[in-house]
LOFIFI-933725 format. One record per residue (C-alpha): x, y, z; residue in one letter. Coordinates in steps of 0.1 Angstrom, whole numbers, padded with zeros to 4 digits, always signed. Each point is the difference from the previous one (the first is absolute). Example, Ala and Ser with C-alpha at 12.3 -4.5 7.8 and 13.67 -1.06 7.14 Angstrom:
<nodes>
+0123-0045+0078A;+0014+0034-0007S;
</nodes>
This chain:
<nodes>
+0600+3272+1460X;-0036+0000-0006X;-0001-0031-0020X;+0017-0019+0031X;-0026+0020+0023X;-0028-0013-0021X;+0014-0037-0002X;+0001-0001+0036X;-0034+0012+0005X;-0010-0030-0023X;+0021-0024+0018X;-0012+0011+0035X;-0038-0002-0010X;+0004-0032-0020X;+0020-0018+0029X;-0025+0015+0026X;-0027-0015-0022X;+0018-0036-0002X;+0003+0003+0038X;-0037+0001+0004X;-0006-0027-0026X;+0020-0024+0018X;-0016+0005+0031X;-0032-0009-0018X;+0015-0029-0017X;+0004-0019+0036X;-0032+0018+0013X;-0023-0005-0026X;+0002-0038+0000X;+0003+0001+0040X;-0039+0018-0003X;-0010-0030-0020X;+0017-0026+0020X;-0007+0015+0037X;-0033+0023-0002X;-0018-0019-0029X;+0013-0037+0003X;+0004-0004-0034X;+0015-0033-0014X;+0030-0007-0020X;-0014+0006-0035X;-0017+0031+0009X;+0033+0014+0015X;+0018-0008-0034X;-0030+0016-0020X;+0004+0028+0020X;+0036+0004-0008X;-0010-0006-0039X;-0025+0026+0000X;+0030+0027+0005X;+0018-0012-0030X;-0030-0007-0022X;-0005+0036-0016X;+0034-0008-0017X;-0018-0024-0020X;-0030+0024-0010X;+0014+0031-0003X;+0039-0004-0001X;+0002+0005-0037X;-0023+0032-0005X;+0014+0014+0032X;+0033+0001-0018X;-0013+0015-0032X;-0020+0029+0021X;+0029+0007+0022X;+0019+0007-0034X;-0025+0026-0007X;-0008+0017+0034X;+0021+0021+0023X;+0015-0025+0023X;+0000+0020+0033X;-0039+0007+0002X;-0004-0038-0007X;+0020-0006+0031X;-0019+0023+0021X;-0033-0015-0010X;+0012-0036+0009X;+0012+0013+0033X;-0034+0015+0009X;-0020-0030-0010X;+0020-0024+0015X;+0000+0019+0033X;-0038+0005+0002X;-0003-0038-0010X;+0019-0010+0030X;-0016+0021+0024X;-0031-0017-0006X;+0010-0033+0014X;+0003+0012+0036X;-0031+0020-0002X;-0020-0029-0014X;+0017-0020+0031X;-0014+0028+0022X;-0034-0003-0014X;-0002-0040+0003X;-0001-0005-0037X;+0035-0010-0010X;+0000-0030-0025X;+0023-0019-0020X;-0018+0013-0031X;+0009+0037+0013X;+0038-0013+0003X;-0001-0015-0036X;-0013+0032-0013X;+0025+0020+0014X;+0026-0020-0009X;-0011+0002-0036X;-0006+0037-0003X;+0034+0005+0017X;+0017-0019-0020X;-0015+0018-0031X;+0013+0032+0017X;+0033-0016+0002X;+0003-0009-0036X;-0002+0037-0012X;+0023+0011+0030X;+0028-0025-0009X;-0005+0007-0038X;+0003+0037+0005X;+0025+0000+0027X;+0024-0021-0022X;-0005+0023-0031X;+0001+0034+0019X;+0033-0008+0022X;+0025+0003-0030X;-0017+0036-0005X;+0016+0007+0031X;+0032-0009-0004X;+0029-0002-0026X;+0007-0032-0016X;+0035-0005+0014X;-0019+0002+0034X;-0026-0022-0009X;+0015-0033+0011X;+0009+0015+0034X;-0036+0016+0005X;-0014-0036-0009X;+0025-0016+0025X;-0012+0024+0027X;-0038-0007-0006X;+0007-0036+0001X;+0023+0003+0032X;-0029+0019+0018X;-0026-0021-0013X;+0016-0030+0014X;+0006+0021+0033X;-0038+0010-0001X;-0007-0038-0004X;+0021-0007+0031X;-0013+0026+0024X;-0036+0000-0014X;-0006-0037+0004X;+0015-0004+0033X;-0021+0034+0011X;-0030-0020-0012X;+0004-0026+0021X;+0005+0024+0031X;-0029+0022-0008X;-0023-0031-0006X;+0012-0013+0037X;-0004+0035+0014X;-0029+0013-0015X;-0017-0027-0020X;+0003-0009-0037X;-0029+0021-0008X;+0013+0030+0017X;+0034-0003-0014X;-0013+0004-0038X;-0003+0037+0010X;+0038+0005-0006X;-0003-0007-0036X;-0023+0033-0006X;+0026+0021+0019X;+0026-0010-0022X;-0021+0008-0033X;-0005+0035+0014X;+0038+0002+0005X;+0005-0008-0035X;-0027+0021-0015X;+0018+0030+0020X;+0034-0011-0015X;-0014+0000-0034X;-0016+0034+0003X;+0033+0015+0013X;+0018-0009-0034X;+0008+0029-0016X;+0016-0014-0033X;-0023+0005-0032X;-0008-0037-0011X;+0013-0004-0034X;-0029+0003-0027X;-0019-0031-0006X;+0006-0013-0036X;-0029+0013-0023X;-0023-0031-0010X;+0009-0008-0036X;-0033+0007-0021X;-0016-0035-0010X;+0017-0017+0030X;-0028-0017+0019X;+0006-0012+0035X;+0005-0034-0015X;+0024+0008-0020X;+0019+0016+0024X;-0003-0029+0022X;+0012-0024-0027X;+0030+0021-0006X;+0012-0003+0034X;-0005-0039+0001X;+0017-0005-0034X;+0030+0018+0017X;-0001-0024+0028X;-0003-0032-0021X;+0024+0009-0027X;+0027+0009+0022X;+0018-0028+0014X;+0014+0019+0033X;-0034+0015+0011X;-0022-0033-0009X;+0028-0020+0019X;-0001+0023+0032X;-0040+0001-0003X;-0003-0037+0001X;+0025-0002+0029X;-0020+0026+0018X;-0033-0019-0008X;+0011-0033+0012X;+0020+0015+0029X;-0029+0018+0012X;-0023-0029-0004X;+0021-0022+0026X;+0006+0034+0021X;-0038+0010+0000X;-0011-0036+0007X;+0023-0003+0031X;-0008+0034+0012X;-0037-0008-0001X;+0005-0027+0025X;+0027+0014+0020X;-0023+0014+0029X;-0018-0036+0002X;+0033-0017-0004X;+0014+0017+0027X;-0028+0005+0024X;-0018-0036-0005X;+0030-0023-0011X;+0031+0016+0019X;-0024+0014+0029X;+0015+0033+0004X;-0017+0031+0014X;-0014+0030-0018X;+0030+0023+0011X;+0024-0024-0011X;-0016-0004-0034X;+0009+0035-0010X;+0038-0006+0013X;+0006-0030-0021X;-0020+0013-0030X;+0024+0029+0003X;+0029-0022-0005X;-0004+0001-0038X;-0001+0035-0002X;+0034+0002+0021X;+0015-0024-0026X;-0016+0023-0028X;+0016+0034+0017X;+0038-0020-0002X;-0007-0013-0036X;-0008+0035-0012X;+0030+0016+0018X;+0020-0025-0018X;-0012+0005-0034X;+0028+0024-0009X;+0028-0021+0010X;-0018-0030-0015X;+0000+0021-0037X;+0036+0016+0007X;+0015-0034+0003X;-0019-0023-0023X;-0020+0022-0023X;-0038+0003-0002X;-0006-0032-0017X;+0024-0022+0014X;-0009+0014+0033X;-0035-0006-0001X;+0007-0035-0010X;+0023-0008+0030X;-0024+0019+0025X;-0028-0023-0010X;+0020-0032-0002X;+0013+0005+0033X;-0030+0012+0021X;-0033-0015-0012X;+0012-0036+0008X;-0001+0013+0038X;-0039+0003-0004X;+0001-0039+0004X;+0007+0003+0037X;-0033+0020+0006X;-0024-0028-0001X;+0026-0020+0025X;-0007+0022+0026X;-0017-0004+0032X;+0000+0007+0039X;+0034+0007+0017X;+0031+0000-0017X;-0018-0009-0030X;-0012+0034-0005X;+0037+0009-0013X;-0010-0017-0029X;-0027+0026-0006X;+0023+0027+0011X;+0029-0010-0024X;-0023-0010-0029X;-0020+0029+0000X;+0028+0024+0005X;+0021-0012-0027X;-0027-0007-0025X;-0012+0035+0005X;+0031+0017-0005X;+0005-0021-0033X;-0034+0012-0015X;+0004+0037+0011X;+0033+0001-0015X;-0012-0015-0030X;-0028+0024-0003X;+0020+0030+0004X;+0024-0012-0028X;-0030-0010-0024X;-0017+0034+0009X;+0027+0021-0006X;+0006-0020-0035X;-0038+0004-0011X;+0000+0040+0008X;+0032+0007-0019X;-0005-0025-0029X;-0037+0008-0008X;-0008+0030-0023X;-0014+0030+0022X;-0032-0002-0023X;-0007-0038+0009X;+0010+0000+0032X;-0034-0002+0019X;-0013-0026-0023X;+0031-0022+0006X;+0003+0007+0036X;-0040-0011+0000X;+0002-0030-0020X;+0035-0013+0019X;-0021+0006+0031X;-0031-0019-0011X;+0020-0028-0007X;+0018+0001+0035X;-0031+0012+0020X;-0027-0015-0018X;+0018-0033+0012X;-0010+0011+0035X;-0035-0008+0001X;+0008-0034-0018X;+0028-0009+0027X;-0024+0010+0029X;-0030-0021-0013X;+0021-0027-0012X;+0015+0000+0039X;-0031+0002+0015X;-0015-0029-0018X;+0031-0018+0006X;+0001+0007+0035X;-0033-0009+0004X;+0006-0032-0018X;+0034-0016+0010X;+0007+0022+0031X;+0019+0034+0006X;+0033-0013+0001X;+0000-0024-0030X;-0010+0034-0020X;+0026+0021+0014X;+0026-0029-0013X;-0021+0005-0034X;+0005+0039-0002X;+0038+0000+0010X;+0002-0026-0029X;-0016+0025-0024X;+0024+0028+0012X;+0028-0019-0006X;-0012-0011-0034X;-0003+0037-0009X;+0037+0004+0002X;+0006-0026-0028X;-0022+0024-0024X;+0030+0026+0002X;+0025-0025-0005X;-0016-0013-0032X;+0000+0035-0014X;+0027+0023-0016X;+0007+0016+0031X;+0023-0028+0012X;+0023+0006-0032X;+0014+0039+0007X;+0015+0016+0027X;-0022+0033-0004X;-0037+0001-0007X;-0005+0023-0030X;-0006+0037+0003X;-0021+0004-0030X;-0021-0023-0024X;+0017-0011-0034X;-0029+0015-0019X;-0031+0023+0009X;-0025-0025-0017X;-0037+0010-0003X;-0030-0020-0010X;+0015-0017-0029X;+0033-0016-0012X;+0021-0030+0016X;+0018+0002+0033X;+0030-0014+0003X;+0004-0023+0031X;+0033+0011+0014X;+0020-0024+0019X;+0025+0025+0017X;+0035-0005+0004X;
</nodes>
């Protein structure tokens, strides 16, 4: 009972925090576009700044999280992020708000997010049994998508009612709720593995990278995440510009339309259990991506009137597929990786996946300025479709189920068999 209570607290806190973050996803670009009149490339750079810390500190964060108590790490991240977002409306009230400040806030909150995400993923298994882990990850995936649905719609509404700057105050409130939930957890955290004498931070990082590089399942899923995020983040970076300046929708409608992807994500997370029971984890992942990702090509066809249906259908189905795939892959990664390496493997995978974010955002900003926003959306959706081919090219396509454990617990040396499944 206590474990269920503590998981619910973690779940509620993270979901609330995600809600605020998705309000900010809409509000922050609106501050740049509406308040500061930023150009297309500047908006892309702002989106890139949120993801940039994954490239800089993603790997060290995984090694540090494997050495530190995870709950205090998450509490510090919540506090730092809340203060940073409060600084934006304060600067606006004082008349000194600038694009430079938005970029600094985006980078620093992105850095806090690196540590929080890694610690959260490693902390979760300590609150649920292994037989409950898949269900717990499914619940968190569903609630994250629901938070995206509600948060982005709410972001547009709050921006319409109170202005983009004031709507950013929603995020610090949700960080406070997250911190209260974390403090209320009673379960004693699993002891952090002691550092092995002679193991430097660099060696710890290298061990996690070698696991990722040598294992064909982890490697394939990480590459899929990286290429997919390149396309998704590139599209997200220009989504507000695409909707406001190309299609011509209002600020309140922006939130509602952006939330369509979140609605699809909720459905995708809810369908994961049915998908994996019917087709298995490996085959279900392949079929899900093969069916849903082509719908992304409807998005650049969207426009005013009935053509908004292309955006709605494309965003909904693609969102459902991406979230379902992430839940299946996330559950596999948590069960498959040895506990002593989980933080480093999670961080290494996230480095590839989330590290592609700033590249995608900068690429989209540069292409948007050079060839136009709509052609750039075509490019980003094409990249997302190509990401699915990576899964089809790997060992995942051969079997019904993803393996529960590695064939061997390889260390720093020795050849690693390149399994083909089956």
